[in-house]
C-alpha positions as CSV (number, residue, x, y, z in Angstrom):
1,X,75.8,87.5,91.7
2,X,73.0,87.6,94.3
3,X,69.7,88.4,92.6
4,X,68.5,92.0,93.0
5,X,65.2,92.6,94.7
6,X,62.5,94.5,93.0
7,X,62.1,98.1,94.0
8,X,58.4,97.2,94.6
9,X,59.7,95.6,97.9
10,X,61.7,98.6,99.0
11,X,60.5,101.8,100.7
12,X,62.2,105.0,101.6
13,X,63.0,105.2,105.3
14,X,61.1,108.5,105.8
15,X,59.3,109.2,102.6
16,X,57.3,106.2,101.5
17,X,57.8,104.8,98.0
18,X,61.3,104.8,96.6
19,X,60.8,107.1,93.6
20,X,64.4,108.3,92.8
21,X,67.8,106.8,93.5
22,X,70.1,108.8,95.7
23,X,73.0,110.3,93.6
24,X,76.7,111.1,93.8
25,X,77.7,113.8,91.4
26,X,81.5,114.3,90.7
27,X,82.1,118.0,90.6
28,X,85.8,118.3,89.6
29,X,88.6,115.9,88.5
30,X,91.9,117.8,87.9
31,X,90.1,120.8,86.4
32,X,88.1,118.5,84.0
33,X,84.4,117.8,84.1
34,X,83.6,114.1,84.6
35,X,80.7,113.1,82.4
36,X,79.4,110.5,84.9
37,X,77.0,110.4,87.9
38,X,77.7,107.8,90.6
39,X,74.6,106.6,92.3
40,X,74.9,104.6,95.6
41,X,71.9,103.0,97.1
42,X,72.3,101.9,100.7
43,X,70.0,99.0,101.6
44,X,69.3,97.8,105.1
45,X,69.1,94.1,105.8
46,X,66.3,92.2,104.1
47,X,65.9,89.0,102.1
48,X,67.9,88.5,99.0
49,X,70.4,91.2,98.2
50,X,71.1,92.4,101.7
51,X,70.6,89.3,103.8
52,X,73.5,89.6,106.2
53,X,76.1,86.9,106.1
54,X,76.2,84.6,109.1
55,X,78.5,85.5,111.9
56,X,81.8,83.6,112.0
57,X,81.6,80.7,114.4
58,X,84.3,78.2,114.8
59,X,81.8,75.8,116.3
60,X,79.4,76.0,113.3
61,X,77.9,72.7,112.0
62,X,79.9,71.8,108.9
63,X,77.5,69.0,107.9
64,X,80.2,66.4,107.9
65,X,79.3,62.8,107.5
66,X,80.2,60.2,110.2
67,X,82.9,58.9,107.9
68,X,84.4,62.4,107.4
69,X,84.4,63.1,111.2
70,X,86.1,59.8,111.8
71,X,88.7,60.7,109.1
72,X,89.5,63.9,110.9
73,X,89.9,62.1,114.2
74,X,92.5,59.9,112.5
75,X,94.3,62.9,110.9
76,X,94.7,65.6,113.6
77,X,97.6,67.1,111.8
78,X,97.6,68.0,108.1
79,X,100.8,69.1,106.4
80,X,100.6,71.7,103.7
81,X,102.9,73.5,101.3
82,X,102.6,76.7,99.3
83,X,104.4,78.8,96.8
84,X,107.0,80.6,98.9
85,X,107.0,83.7,96.6
86,X,103.5,84.4,95.4
87,X,102.3,87.4,97.5
88,X,99.8,88.4,98.7
89,X,98.5,84.8,98.6
90,X,101.6,83.1,100.0
91,X,105.0,84.4,101.2
92,X,107.6,82.4,103.1
93,X,109.1,84.2,106.0
94,X,111.8,82.0,107.5
95,X,110.0,78.7,108.3
96,X,106.6,80.4,108.5
97,X,104.1,81.4,105.9
98,X,102.1,84.6,105.7
99,X,99.5,85.8,103.3
100,X,95.9,85.2,102.2
101,X,96.4,81.5,101.9
102,X,97.7,81.3,105.5
103,X,94.6,83.1,106.8
104,X,92.3,80.8,105.0
105,X,94.2,77.7,106.3
106,X,94.1,79.0,109.9
107,X,90.3,79.7,109.5
108,X,89.7,76.2,108.2
109,X,91.8,74.6,110.9
110,X,89.7,76.3,113.6
111,X,86.5,75.1,111.9
112,X,87.7,71.5,111.5
113,X,89.5,71.2,114.8
114,X,92.7,70.1,113.2
115,X,96.2,71.5,113.0
116,X,97.6,72.6,109.6
117,X,101.4,72.5,109.7
118,X,103.3,74.5,107.1
119,X,106.3,72.7,105.5
120,X,108.7,75.2,103.9
121,X,110.0,74.9,100.4
122,X,112.3,76.9,98.2
123,X,110.0,77.3,95.1
124,X,106.8,76.2,93.5
125,X,108.3,73.2,91.7
126,X,109.8,72.0,95.0
127,X,106.3,72.3,96.6
128,X,104.7,70.2,94.0
129,X,107.5,67.6,94.3
130,X,107.0,67.4,98.0
131,X,103.3,66.7,97.4
132,X,104.2,63.9,95.0
133,X,106.6,62.4,97.5
134,X,103.9,62.5,100.2
135,X,106.0,64.9,102.3
136,X,103.0,67.1,102.5
137,X,99.3,66.4,102.3
138,X,98.0,69.4,100.3
139,X,99.2,72.6,98.6
140,X,97.5,76.0,98.5
141,X,97.0,78.3,95.5
142,X,96.9,75.7,92.8
143,X,94.6,75.9,89.7
144,X,92.8,72.9,88.3
145,X,94.3,73.1,84.8
146,X,93.8,70.2,82.3
147,X,97.0,71.2,80.5
148,X,98.9,70.6,83.7
149,X,97.8,67.2,85.2
150,X,99.3,66.8,88.6
151,X,97.5,63.7,89.7
152,X,95.8,65.3,92.7
153,X,92.3,66.2,93.8
154,X,91.1,69.8,94.1
155,X,88.8,71.7,96.4
156,X,86.5,74.4,95.2
157,X,88.2,77.8,94.7
158,X,88.6,79.6,98.0
159,X,89.0,83.0,96.4
160,X,88.5,84.5,93.0
161,X,90.5,87.1,91.1
162,X,90.6,87.6,87.3
163,X,93.8,87.4,85.2
164,X,95.3,90.7,84.3
165,X,97.4,91.8,81.4
166,X,100.3,94.0,82.5
167,X,102.4,96.2,80.2
168,X,104.7,99.2,80.5
169,X,103.0,102.6,80.8
170,X,104.1,103.5,77.3
171,X,102.5,100.5,75.8
172,X,99.0,100.0,74.1
173,X,95.9,98.5,75.6
174,X,94.8,94.9,75.2
175,X,91.9,92.9,76.5
176,X,92.6,89.3,75.4
177,X,95.4,86.8,75.0
178,X,94.4,86.5,71.3
179,X,95.2,90.1,70.8
180,X,98.7,89.6,72.3
181,X,99.2,86.6,69.9
182,X,98.0,88.6,66.9
183,X,100.5,91.3,67.5
184,X,103.3,88.8,68.2
185,X,104.2,90.2,71.6
186,X,106.9,88.7,73.9
187,X,105.5,87.4,77.2
188,X,107.2,86.6,80.5
189,X,105.8,84.4,83.2
190,X,106.8,82.1,86.0
191,X,107.5,78.5,84.8
192,X,104.9,75.9,85.8
193,X,102.3,78.5,86.8
194,X,98.8,78.0,85.4
195,X,98.7,81.1,83.2
196,X,102.1,80.3,81.8
197,X,101.3,76.7,81.0
198,X,97.9,77.6,79.5
199,X,99.5,80.2,77.2
200,X,102.2,77.8,76.1
201,X,99.8,75.1,75.3
202,X,97.1,77.1,73.6
203,X,98.9,80.1,72.1
204,X,102.2,78.5,70.8
205,X,103.0,81.4,68.5
206,X,103.5,83.6,71.6
207,X,107.1,83.8,72.7
208,X,107.3,83.0,76.5
209,X,110.3,83.7,78.7
210,X,110.0,81.6,81.8
211,X,111.0,83.0,85.2
212,X,111.2,81.5,88.7
213,X,108.6,83.9,90.2
214,X,105.9,86.4,89.2
215,X,108.1,89.2,90.5
216,X,110.9,88.1,88.2
217,X,108.6,88.3,85.2
218,X,107.4,91.8,86.2
219,X,111.0,92.9,86.5
220,X,111.8,91.6,83.0
221,X,108.8,93.6,81.8
222,X,109.9,96.7,83.6
223,X,113.3,96.5,82.0
224,X,111.9,96.0,78.5
225,X,113.0,92.4,78.1
226,X,109.4,91.2,77.5
227,X,106.3,93.1,76.3
228,X,103.6,91.8,78.6
229,X,102.9,89.5,81.6
230,X,99.6,87.7,82.3
231,X,99.0,86.9,86.0
232,X,96.5,86.9,88.8
233,X,95.2,90.5,89.4
234,X,95.7,90.3,93.2
235,X,99.3,89.2,92.8
236,X,100.4,91.8,90.3
237,X,98.6,94.6,92.2
238,X,100.6,93.7,95.3
239,X,103.9,93.2,93.5
240,X,103.7,96.4,91.5
241,X,103.0,98.5,94.6
242,X,105.4,96.9,97.0
243,X,108.4,96.7,94.5
244,X,108.3,100.2,93.1
245,X,107.5,99.1,89.6
246,X,106.0,102.4,88.7
247,X,106.5,102.1,84.9
248,X,104.0,99.2,84.7
249,X,100.3,99.4,84.2
250,X,97.4,96.9,84.2
251,X,95.8,97.3,80.8
252,X,92.9,94.9,81.1
253,X,91.6,91.5,82.3
254,X,91.1,88.4,80.2
255,X,88.2,85.9,80.1
256,X,90.3,83.0,81.3
257,X,90.3,82.2,85.0
258,X,92.6,80.1,87.2
259,X,91.2,80.7,90.6
260,X,93.3,79.2,93.5
261,X,92.2,76.0,95.1
262,X,93.6,73.5,97.6
263,X,95.3,70.6,95.9
264,X,95.2,67.3,97.8
265,X,97.1,64.1,97.4
266,X,95.0,61.5,95.6
267,X,95.3,59.0,98.5
268,X,93.6,61.4,100.9
269,X,90.2,61.2,99.1
270,X,87.9,62.5,101.9
271,X,89.9,65.7,102.4
272,X,88.7,67.8,99.4
273,X,85.1,67.3,100.3
274,X,85.8,68.1,103.9
275,X,87.6,71.3,102.9
276,X,84.7,72.3,100.6
277,X,82.2,71.9,103.4
278,X,84.4,74.1,105.7
279,X,84.8,76.7,103.0
280,X,81.0,76.8,102.6
281,X,80.7,78.0,106.1
282,X,83.1,80.9,105.8
283,X,81.0,84.1,106.3
284,X,81.3,86.8,103.7
285,X,82.5,89.2,106.4
286,X,85.4,86.9,107.2
287,X,86.4,86.8,103.5
288,X,86.2,90.5,103.3
289,X,88.5,90.9,106.3
290,X,91.1,88.7,104.7
291,X,90.8,90.6,101.3
292,X,90.9,94.0,103.0
293,X,94.1,92.9,104.9
294,X,96.0,91.5,101.9
295,X,94.6,92.6,98.6
296,X,91.7,94.9,98.2
297,X,93.0,98.2,99.7
298,X,96.0,97.9,97.4
299,X,93.9,97.2,94.3
300,X,91.7,100.2,95.1
301,X,94.6,102.7,95.5
302,X,97.4,101.9,93.1
303,X,97.3,102.1,89.3
304,X,97.7,104.9,86.9
305,X,94.6,104.4,84.9
306,X,94.3,107.9,83.4
307,X,95.0,106.5,79.9
308,X,92.3,103.9,80.4
309,X,89.8,106.6,81.4
310,X,90.9,108.7,78.3
311,X,90.3,105.7,76.1
312,X,86.9,104.9,77.8
313,X,83.4,105.9,76.7
314,X,83.3,109.6,77.5
315,X,84.5,109.4,81.1
316,X,86.1,112.8,81.0
317,X,84.7,115.9,79.2
318,X,86.2,119.2,78.3
319,X,87.4,121.7,80.9
320,X,85.0,124.5,81.8
321,X,85.1,127.6,83.9
322,X,84.0,127.1,87.5
323,X,80.6,128.8,87.0
324,X,80.1,126.9,83.8
325,X,80.7,123.6,85.6
326,X,78.1,124.4,88.2
327,X,75.5,125.5,85.6
328,X,76.2,122.4,83.4
329,X,75.8,120.0,86.3
330,X,72.7,121.5,87.6
331,X,71.2,121.0,84.2
332,X,72.7,117.6,83.8
333,X,71.5,116.3,87.1
334,X,67.9,117.4,86.4
335,X,67.9,115.9,83.0
336,X,69.3,112.6,84.2
337,X,66.9,112.4,87.1
338,X,63.9,113.1,84.8
339,X,65.1,110.4,82.4
340,X,65.7,108.0,85.2
341,X,62.2,108.5,86.7
342,X,60.6,107.7,83.3
343,X,62.8,104.6,82.7
344,X,62.3,103.3,86.3
345,X,58.6,103.6,86.1
346,X,58.5,101.4,83.1
347,X,60.8,98.7,84.6
348,X,59.4,98.2,88.1
349,X,57.5,95.1,87.2
350,X,60.3,92.5,87.3
351,X,63.7,91.8,88.8
352,X,65.2,91.3,85.4
353,X,64.0,94.7,84.1
354,X,65.3,96.3,87.3
355,X,68.8,94.8,86.7
356,X,68.6,96.0,83.1
357,X,67.9,99.6,84.3
358,X,71.1,99.6,86.2
359,X,73.1,98.1,83.4
360,X,71.7,100.5,80.8
361,X,72.4,103.7,82.8
362,X,75.1,106.0,81.5
363,X,75.8,106.9,85.1
364,X,77.7,104.7,87.5
365,X,75.5,102.8,90.0
366,X,76.5,100.9,93.1
367,X,74.4,99.0,95.6
368,X,75.8,98.3,99.1
369,X,74.8,96.5,102.2
370,X,74.7,98.4,105.5
371,X,78.2,97.1,106.4
372,X,79.6,98.8,103.2
373,X,80.0,95.6,101.2
374,X,79.4,96.4,97.5
375,X,76.7,94.0,96.1
376,X,76.3,95.3,92.5
377,X,77.9,97.7,90.1
378,X,77.1,98.5,86.5
379,X,79.6,98.9,83.7
380,X,79.7,102.7,84.1
381,X,80.8,102.2,87.7
382,X,83.6,99.9,86.5
383,X,84.8,102.6,84.2
384,X,84.6,105.4,86.8
385,X,86.4,103.5,89.5
386,X,89.1,102.5,87.0
387,X,89.6,99.0,88.2
388,X,88.3,97.3,85.1
389,X,86.7,94.3,86.6
390,X,83.2,94.0,88.1
391,X,84.0,90.8,90.1
392,X,86.9,92.7,91.9
393,X,84.7,95.7,92.7
394,X,81.9,93.5,94.0
395,X,84.3,92.0,96.5
396,X,85.2,95.4,97.9
397,X,83.8,97.5,100.6
398,X,82.7,101.1,99.7
399,X,85.2,102.1,102.3
400,X,88.0,101.1,99.9
401,X,87.0,104.1,97.8
402,X,86.5,106.7,100.5
403,X,89.3,109.1,101.3
404,X,88.2,108.6,104.9
405,X,87.3,104.9,105.3
406,X,85.5,105.5,108.6
407,X,83.2,108.0,106.9
408,X,80.8,105.2,105.9
409,X,80.1,104.4,109.5
410,X,79.3,108.0,110.2
411,X,76.9,108.1,107.2
412,X,75.2,105.0,108.4
413,X,74.7,106.4,111.9
414,X,73.1,109.5,110.4
415,X,70.9,107.5,108.1
416,X,69.7,105.2,110.9
417,X,68.6,108.3,112.8
418,X,66.3,109.1,109.9
419,X,68.4,111.9,108.5
420,X,68.3,112.5,104.7
421,X,71.5,113.7,103.1
422,X,71.3,116.1,100.2
423,X,74.3,117.8,98.6
424,X,76.5,116.0,101.1
425,X,80.2,116.2,100.0
426,X,82.2,113.0,99.9
427,X,85.7,112.4,98.5
428,X,86.1,109.2,96.5
429,X,89.4,107.7,95.4
430,X,89.6,106.0,92.0
431,X,92.1,103.2,91.4
432,X,94.8,105.5,90.1
433,X,94.8,107.4,93.4
434,X,93.1,110.5,92.1
435,X,90.3,112.1,94.1
436,X,86.7,112.7,93.0
437,X,85.0,115.4,94.9
438,X,81.3,114.4,95.0
439,X,78.1,116.1,95.9
440,X,75.6,113.4,97.0
441,X,72.1,112.6,98.1
442,X,71.9,109.4,100.2
443,X,69.1,107.6,101.9
444,X,68.6,104.4,103.7
445,X,66.1,102.0,102.1
446,X,64.3,99.3,104.1
447,X,62.1,96.4,103.1
């Protein structure tokens, strides 16, 4: 997480010192009062939090050593393989590959000035075998798992998504593999995949039905043959949406992580370091474009998390008459703003206290860059947006939650003209697809 700047360094665009955060107030949600405020601070570019990512440039200096440059000269073509059935990361289409992995590979190829050639395989096991036989030089989407030694070298992760627990919609909620083991649930998972191997080695009391693909495991779950599946959040979000598995829900994420890396043959020792240097030059905006294309829009639109919200900490209140709702929120907004002014005044002196203010708020709070990239959310925002994972939200653009994604650009144009927005209506979409009608005050803050 990028460190947050102190509010002592920020000033309101038109009104001097920043003395109260702009606010979003949900008015209605299916005839119920939402007991949250969503606060969104829009920061212009300045050091620290909102320093803009460098523009993508295929000619950027990678910092390669002379030996690494010589190695690339001698290896103008690099053959790679991938899991042919692990969307949205990798999906074989004939003799070609599509997905998030392919886009990263193409981006790195342009940076390094080499050609990455895809070698098709039928399944993940065949892909790993091709690497062992030196028929390919690297594989995408592989986790560095001690329980599964492959005898290869790994790059740094090129993307990060948490592991999710998936169950049927009529099932309970869980937040750890230990809980699944305690209750003796039956799991399904693709054989040889990192989560499956990890669970088999570390939770032997759990019954595991191996499948060929992640989709096969989700279908077993949908049909009641197993009780849960543990898999990469981006993968299950894509598969549930695109395969009509409407009776499945994501009940939580777990602490274990198996972020995808590039796995390289041991005899190609310079290549992992070269890939790491190239990955280090990938601008955040380039990553976001890839995520938006393959993963993030789906994650922000799909699940039925109403049960999660009902089980959360007071997300939804009791239903009130329309006039009662308006009166209640007028009082609630004033009380919350008064409380926030007092708390903020006492916490201005340090960055750590500033962060604590955000985390301690009962209301949801998001900070964004001027391009819409979400930089920080507190736990209340995680509950309100109903995704269940701060790292996922903090890779999203605010446009992913707007009913009209182009509305953010309109807001920024108005803010840059010096306009202040009070009681501005915006519709936000939570992860279950429901709409929050919001009344908001927004202002642009500059350093």
